[in-house]
N, C-alpha and C positions, 0 to 999 in steps of 0.2 A: 684703507679701502680694500686692498687685497686680502688682509687678514679677516675682515668682516665677511667677505664673500666666501672665503675658505671655511670659516666657522659655520656659516649658513648652510653650506653644502654638506658638511659633516652632520649637522642636525637633521637635514632632510634624509640623509642616508639612514641615520639612526631611527627616525620615525618610520620610514618605509620598511626597514627590517623588523621593527616592532609589530607593525600592522600585519605583515606577511606571517610573522611568527605566531601571531595570535589567531590564525585561521585553523579550523579543524574540519576536514572533509566529512561529509555525511557518513555516519556509521549507524546501522541498525543492528544492535548488539544481539538480538534474539531472532533474527530472520531464519536461522537454521531450524527453528521449531516448526516452521511451516513448509519445509522441504521434505517431500515424501520419499521414503526409501522403499516403499512397498510397490509391488507390481499390480497395477490396476487393470482388471479385466475389461475388455471392450464390451459394449452393450451387445447382448447375444443376437438380438434381431436388429437388422439395419433400420434405423429410424431417423427422422428429421426432427431437429430441435429448434424452436424459436426462442431466442433470448430476449426477454423483456426487462428493461431496467427502469426503475423509478428513482431518478437521480435526485429529486428534491432540489435543494439549493447548492448541493455540493458537486459542481460540474467537474472538479478535478478528478473525480472517481471514474469518469468515462473511460479513461485509459485502462484502468483495472478491469472493467467489465469487458472491454474489447479483448483483453488477454484471456478472460474466461472463455469467450467465444472461440478464440484461436485454439485454446487447449482442448475444448470440447470436441473440436473437429477431429482430433486424434482418435476419438472413441465412438463416433457415430458417422453416418453417411453424409449428413448435411446439417450445417448450423447457420441460422439466419440471425444477424444482429445489425442494426436494431430490428426487432420483429414487431409488426403491426397486426394484431389479431383481427382487425377489421379490413385488412388488405386482401388482395386477390390470392396471394400465396398462402398455402396451407401447410401445416406441419403436424407431426404426430404428437409431439409434447411441447408444451410451453414451460420454459424455466423462468419464473418470475422472480427477479432478484431486487432486493432493496437493501441499502447499506446505511446504517446510522453511524455517524462519525463523531468522535469526541477528541478535542485537541487540548492538551494540558502542558503547562510549564512545570517548574519545580522550584521549591524553596532553596534547593541546593545551588541554584544559579546565582543567588546573592553572594554566597561565599566563594563561588568560582570567579565572580567578577571582583569581589572585594573581601578579603585582601588577596584573593587568588592571583591578581595581576602581578604580585611580587614574584611569583614563580611561574608565570605564563600559563596558569591553569586552563584558560580557554583553549590554548593550543594543544596541550597533551590530553586534556580530558574532554573538552567541548561542553557546551551547555546541555542540560538534560531536558528532554521533551518526551512526552508520551502521546501516542496516537492510538485510539481504540476504535475498532470497527466492529459493529454488530451486524453481521451479514445474515439476512433472512431469505430463504429460498422456498418457493412453492412450485411443485412439479404438477402440471395439469395435463390430463389426457383429453385432447381436443375431440377425439372421435366419440368418446363416451361422455364427454362433458362433465368430468368429475376429477377431483383432486387425487393424485397418486400418493403424494407424500409432501411433508413440509418439515423444515429443520432450520436451526440457527447455528451459526459459527462465530464465536467470539474471537477476535484477533486483536492482540495487544502488543504494540510495537514499542520497544525501548530504544530511544534515539539519542545520539550525540551529534552536535553540530555547532560550529562557530564561524561567523563570517564578519567581514569588516563593518557591516552595518550595525553591529553591536560591539565588537571588540575595539572600536575607535576610542571608547571611554577609557581603555587601558593607558592612553596617553597621559592620564592624570598622575601617573607615577613621576612625571616631570615636575609636578606641582605638589599638592597636598592630599591627593587621592580622593578629593571630594566628589569629582565627576564619577569615578568608579563606584563610589559608595551609593550615589543616587542612581546610577545606571544599574547597579546590582538589585536595587529595590524594584526597578521597572522590569528587569529581565527575568524576574520570577514568572512572568507571563509567557505564554506560548508565542513563538514568532511565526506568523502566517507565511513568511517567505520560505519556510522549511517544507511546507506541504507539497508543492510541485516536485521538489527534489525527492521526497520520500515516495511519492506516487511513481515517478520515473524509475526509481531504484528497485522498488518492490513489486511492481505490477505483474511482472511475468511469474515470479514465485507465488504470489498470492492468487493470481489468476489460475495457475495450475492446481494449487491447493483446493480452491473452491470448485473447479471443474471436476477434479477427482471425486470430491464428495458428492457432487451431483450424479456422476456415473455410478458410484457405489450405492446410492439410494435408489436409483433406477433399477440396478441389478438386484438389490435386496428386495424390491417389491415383488419379484418373481413374475411379474406380468409379462415381460417380453421374453424371458427364457421359456416360460410355459407355452407361449404362442409359437416360439421357434421350434420347440420339440414337437408340438402337435403338427405343425406344417411339414416337418421332415417325415414324421410317421405317416401322414396322409400321402405324401409324395411317394414314399416307398411302397405303400399299399397299392398305389395306382399303377405301379410298374408291372 
């Protein structure tokens, strides 16, 4: 009886060690591509910006858009998010943002799961996922009731991650690996549980990246810098 209990305890320890060893924390391998090293000039004329987001069915992206608003605040006098164009509050510019998202698995996940379980591949490599965002921005001058500019930003994230909800199939090394084989076929698909982790990890970086592009396009329009120069000239002439 004592020997059976002892063997059972050893097996539980081995299983627990295997499951922990088969986890791979979230890694976004190319996030550095969206970290700006350039100095972005503030908008020359103090303006207010209303951030409008068409979220569609992807509510996970609200956090990213919230970060866009927070980062925009560094470059303008006031940012309102969420902004309602029919509300009582008025702004100089509406930044209308829409994001189309695509979530993809990878055929490599089959081999990571089987026979990758023999070398704990999910632990040191993680499963492979791709998240693609197509960010579309329209900048609208509310006073003149006309579009200032519009642009698109493709964002393609290369992700590695593994958690127990998938790596439990590695337990089949104790048997004949059939579970890992079947699991590998299933795991070529994207895991929705990864989405909130990616949004939480990348929102600040991507929010800053998109906000800087909005500021760059507003400055490139020349609209506010020209107004700013004219106002200074008129003020000096009046002295």
